[in-house]
C-alpha atoms as a printed R data frame, in Angstrom:
    type eleno elety resid chain resno       x       y       z
1   ATOM     1    CA   MET     A     1  99.772  90.907  83.391
2   ATOM     2    CA   GLN     A     2 101.468  87.912  84.621
3   ATOM     3    CA   ASN     A     3 104.813  90.196  85.416
4   ATOM     4    CA   LEU     A     4 102.059  92.258  87.591
5   ATOM     5    CA   VAL     A     5 100.785  88.928  89.448
6   ATOM     6    CA   LYS     A     6 104.041  87.996  90.474
7   ATOM     7    CA   LEU     A     7 104.738  91.384  91.668
8   ATOM     8    CA   VAL     A     8 101.862  90.925  93.990
9   ATOM     9    CA   HIS     A     9 102.368  87.189  94.687
10  ATOM    10    CA   SER     A    10 105.765  88.008  95.740
11  ATOM    11    CA   ALA     A    11 104.955  91.355  97.617
12  ATOM    12    CA   LEU     A    12 101.925  89.102  99.466
13  ATOM    13    CA   LEU     A    13 104.192  86.238 100.549
14  ATOM    14    CA   LYS     A    14 107.284  88.479 101.982
15  ATOM    15    CA   ARG     A    15 105.050  90.760 103.676
16  ATOM    16    CA   ARG     A    16 103.047  87.606 105.136
17  ATOM    17    CA   LEU     A    17  99.802  89.227 104.190
18  ATOM    18    CA   THR     A    18  96.314  87.848 103.334
19  ATOM    19    CA   VAL     A    19  94.129  89.047 101.162
20  ATOM    20    CA   ALA     A    20  90.097  88.076 100.422
21  ATOM    21    CA   VAL     A    21  88.526  89.483  96.959
22  ATOM    22    CA   ALA     A    22  84.746  90.143  96.503
23  ATOM    23    CA   GLU     A    23  84.182  90.516  92.780
24  ATOM    24    CA   SER     A    24  81.122  91.335  90.462
25  ATOM    25    CA   CYS     A    25  81.553  92.293  87.121
26  ATOM    26    CA   THR     A    26  84.988  90.545  86.779
27  ATOM    27    CA   GLY     A    27  83.183  87.678  87.590
28  ATOM    28    CA   GLY     A    28  86.255  85.847  89.716
29  ATOM    29    CA   LEU     A    29  88.616  86.957  87.157
30  ATOM    30    CA   LEU     A    30  90.646  88.385  89.750
31  ATOM    31    CA   CYS     A    31  90.982  85.248  91.752
32  ATOM    32    CA   GLY     A    32  91.676  83.412  89.235
33  ATOM    33    CA   MET     A    33  94.820  85.578  88.509
34  ATOM    34    CA   LEU     A    34  95.505  85.792  91.936
35  ATOM    35    CA   SER     A    35  95.476  81.945  92.729
36  ATOM    36    CA   ASN     A    36  97.405  81.534  89.119
37  ATOM    37    CA   LEU     A    37 100.399  80.836  90.902
38  ATOM    38    CA   SER     A    38 101.896  78.117  93.077
39  ATOM    39    CA   GLY     A    39 101.916  79.306  96.878
40  ATOM    40    CA   SER     A    40  98.949  81.492  96.701
41  ATOM    41    CA   SER     A    41  97.113  79.617  99.059
42  ATOM    42    CA   ALA     A    42  99.237  81.004 102.039
43  ATOM    43    CA   TYR     A    43  97.887  84.960 101.058
44  ATOM    44    CA   LEU     A    44  94.625  84.157  99.431
45  ATOM    45    CA   LEU     A    45  91.675  83.041 101.421
46  ATOM    46    CA   LEU     A    46  88.515  83.666  99.989
47  ATOM    47    CA   GLY     A    47  87.039  84.882  96.677
48  ATOM    48    CA   ILE     A    48  83.327  85.676  96.406
49  ATOM    49    CA   VAL     A    49  81.357  86.391  93.120
50  ATOM    50    CA   ALA     A    50  78.594  88.993  94.252
51  ATOM    51    CA   TYR     A    51  77.211  89.380  91.009
52  ATOM    52    CA   SER     A    52  73.857  89.712  91.899
53  ATOM    53    CA   ASN     A    53  72.366  92.682  94.375
54  ATOM    54    CA   TYR     A    54  70.859  89.503  96.534
55  ATOM    55    CA   ALA     A    55  74.135  88.151  97.080
56  ATOM    56    CA   LYS     A    56  75.930  91.683  97.802
57  ATOM    57    CA   THR     A    57  72.957  92.016 100.384
58  ATOM    58    CA   LYS     A    58  73.187  88.207 101.890
59  ATOM    59    CA   LEU     A    59  76.679  87.106 101.668
60  ATOM    60    CA   LEU     A    60  78.592  90.471 101.875
61  ATOM    61    CA   LYS     A    61  75.721  91.945 104.268
62  ATOM    62    CA   ILE     A    62  75.317  95.271 102.450
63  ATOM    63    CA   PRO     A    63  72.216  96.948 103.122
64  ATOM    64    CA   ALA     A    64  69.659  97.032 100.496
65  ATOM    65    CA   SER     A    65  68.686 100.270 101.018
66  ATOM    66    CA   LEU     A    66  72.737 101.095 100.342
67  ATOM    67    CA   ILE     A    67  72.342  99.559  97.271
68  ATOM    68    CA   GLY     A    68  69.044 101.150  96.299
69  ATOM    69    CA   HIS     A    69  69.977 104.459  97.131
70  ATOM    70    CA   LYS     A    70  73.582 104.778  95.606
71  ATOM    71    CA   GLY     A    71  73.562 102.089  93.399
72  ATOM    72    CA   ALA     A    72  75.126  98.486  93.170
73  ATOM    73    CA   VAL     A    73  77.619 100.435  91.155
74  ATOM    74    CA   SER     A    74  79.206 103.085  93.136
75  ATOM    75    CA   ALA     A    75  81.996 104.124  95.768
76  ATOM    76    CA   VAL     A    76  80.726 103.186  98.455
77  ATOM    77    CA   VAL     A    77  79.390  99.645  97.468
78  ATOM    78    CA   ALA     A    78  82.916  98.647  96.410
79  ATOM    79    CA   SER     A    79  84.224  99.993  99.295
80  ATOM    80    CA   LYS     A    80  81.530  97.870 101.557
81  ATOM    81    CA   MET     A    81  82.401  94.975  99.707
82  ATOM    82    CA   ALA     A    82  85.766  95.152 100.326
83  ATOM    83    CA   GLN     A    83  85.536  95.821 104.133
84  ATOM    84    CA   SER     A    84  82.909  93.109 104.283
85  ATOM    85    CA   VAL     A    85  84.797  90.077 102.492
86  ATOM    86    CA   ARG     A    86  88.444  91.497 104.493
87  ATOM    87    CA   LYS     A    87  86.125  90.782 107.815
88  ATOM    88    CA   ILE     A    88  84.550  87.471 106.687
89  ATOM    89    CA   ALA     A    89  87.721  85.865 105.583
90  ATOM    90    CA   GLN     A    90  89.651  87.677 108.426
91  ATOM    91    CA   ALA     A    91  92.422  88.785 106.144
92  ATOM    92    CA   ASP     A    92  94.804  91.616 106.059
93  ATOM    93    CA   LEU     A    93  93.200  93.181 103.138
94  ATOM    94    CA   GLY     A    94  90.066  93.018 101.191
95  ATOM    95    CA   ILE     A    95  88.983  93.904  97.772
96  ATOM    96    CA   GLY     A    96  86.479  94.686  95.849
97  ATOM    97    CA   ILE     A    97  85.247  95.242  92.183
98  ATOM    98    CA   THR     A    98  81.629  96.278  90.677
99  ATOM    99    CA   GLY     A    99  81.111  97.961  87.620
100 ATOM   100    CA   ILE     A   100  79.110  97.884  84.263
101 ATOM   101    CA   ALA     A   101  81.061  95.905  81.643
102 ATOM   102    CA   GLY     A   102  78.474  96.331  79.152
103 ATOM   103    CA   PRO     A   103  76.718  95.674  76.673
104 ATOM   104    CA   PHE     A   104  73.914  96.317  78.733
105 ATOM   105    CA   GLY     A   105  73.466  98.419  82.370
106 ATOM   106    CA   ALA     A   106  74.380 101.663  81.369
107 ATOM   107    CA   THR     A   107  72.915 104.476  83.035
108 ATOM   108    CA   THR     A   108  73.459 108.356  82.098
109 ATOM   109    CA   THR     A   109  75.537 108.515  85.236
110 ATOM   110    CA   LYS     A   110  77.300 105.060  84.973
111 ATOM   111    CA   PRO     A   111  78.015 104.627  81.013
112 ATOM   112    CA   ILE     A   112  79.394 101.037  80.344
113 ATOM   113    CA   GLY     A   113  83.281 101.342  81.307
114 ATOM   114    CA   THR     A   114  81.817 102.594  85.143
115 ATOM   115    CA   VAL     A   115  83.854 100.425  87.328
116 ATOM   116    CA   TYR     A   116  84.891 100.585  91.156
117 ATOM   117    CA   ILE     A   117  87.713  99.062  92.967
118 ATOM   118    CA   ALA     A   118  88.699  99.326  96.351
119 ATOM   119    CA   VAL     A   119  90.891  98.143  98.904
120 ATOM   120    CA   ALA     A   120  90.475  97.897 102.744
121 ATOM   121    CA   THR     A   121  92.928  97.210 105.292
122 ATOM   122    CA   SER     A   122  91.861  97.399 109.180
123 ATOM   123    CA   LYS     A   123  92.535 101.209 109.302
124 ATOM   124    CA   LYS     A   124  91.761 102.674 105.769
125 ATOM   125    CA   THR     A   125  89.627 101.978 102.514
126 ATOM   126    CA   LEU     A   126  90.807 103.286  99.234
127 ATOM   127    CA   CYS     A   127  88.345 103.497  96.404
128 ATOM   128    CA   ARG     A   128  88.927 104.677  92.448
129 ATOM   129    CA   ARG     A   129  86.327 105.277  89.707
130 ATOM   130    CA   LEU     A   130  87.675 104.184  86.849
131 ATOM   131    CA   GLN     A   131  85.926 105.091  83.100
132 ATOM   132    CA   LEU     A   132  87.496 102.162  80.695
133 ATOM   133    CA   ARG     A   133  86.341 101.356  77.244
134 ATOM   134    CA   GLY     A   134  86.361  98.598  74.674
135 ATOM   135    CA   SER     A   135  84.010  95.149  74.911
136 ATOM   136    CA   ARG     A   136  82.938  93.375  78.190
137 ATOM   137    CA   SER     A   137  85.957  91.050  78.045
138 ATOM   138    CA   SER     A   138  88.461  93.906  77.514
139 ATOM   139    CA   ILE     A   139  86.745  96.033  80.244
140 ATOM   140    CA   ARG     A   140  86.684  92.987  82.746
141 ATOM   141    CA   LYS     A   141  90.494  92.265  82.034
142 ATOM   142    CA   GLN     A   142  91.228  96.444  82.692
143 ATOM   143    CA   SER     A   143  88.864  96.217  85.719
144 ATOM   144    CA   VAL     A   144  91.276  93.277  87.022
145 ATOM   145    CA   LEU     A   145  94.582  94.666  85.763
146 ATOM   146    CA   LYS     A   146  93.693  98.255  87.501
147 ATOM   147    CA   THR     A   147  93.310  96.456  90.755
148 ATOM   148    CA   LEU     A   148  96.255  94.724  90.634
149 ATOM   149    CA   LYS     A   149  97.977  97.769  89.974
150 ATOM   150    CA   LEU     A   150  96.052  99.820  93.266
151 ATOM   151    CA   LEU     A   151  97.415  96.453  95.358
152 ATOM   152    CA   ASN     A   152 100.930  96.863  94.142
153 ATOM   153    CA   ASN     A   153 101.010 100.232  95.005
154 ATOM   154    CA   LEU     A   154  99.816  99.485  98.484
155 ATOM   155    CA   LEU     A   155 102.176  96.587  98.900
């Protein structure tokens, strides 16, 4: 994962792009990885751990009705997280991650390992649904890895 972080780090610096992150199930792991290298303050503007629905509604301004209708773990909420944190930080890129890392919280339609990752620019938002396997820790790490890969592909 370190090599991927270095690639993203170099690409963000080279392109002079900034990023802001809103994380739920990963609890700040992505921000930790993005801030691991010296010079990351040039691109990492903001990181929010919006773990609760309250934080999603109050900090990220996601309508409670949307969370109630679609669920906090959904493509639309991940996308809104990415769009909102990008706007709040006035960043070039916004990232949103929400999911069910387990061992609790699963439903019949959203089993453990269901994760949505989104990257927003001023023009578009890409969102991916992941179905990951493993322990809570493994699902969180895999979510960060997949997000870094998506970000690297966009760069």
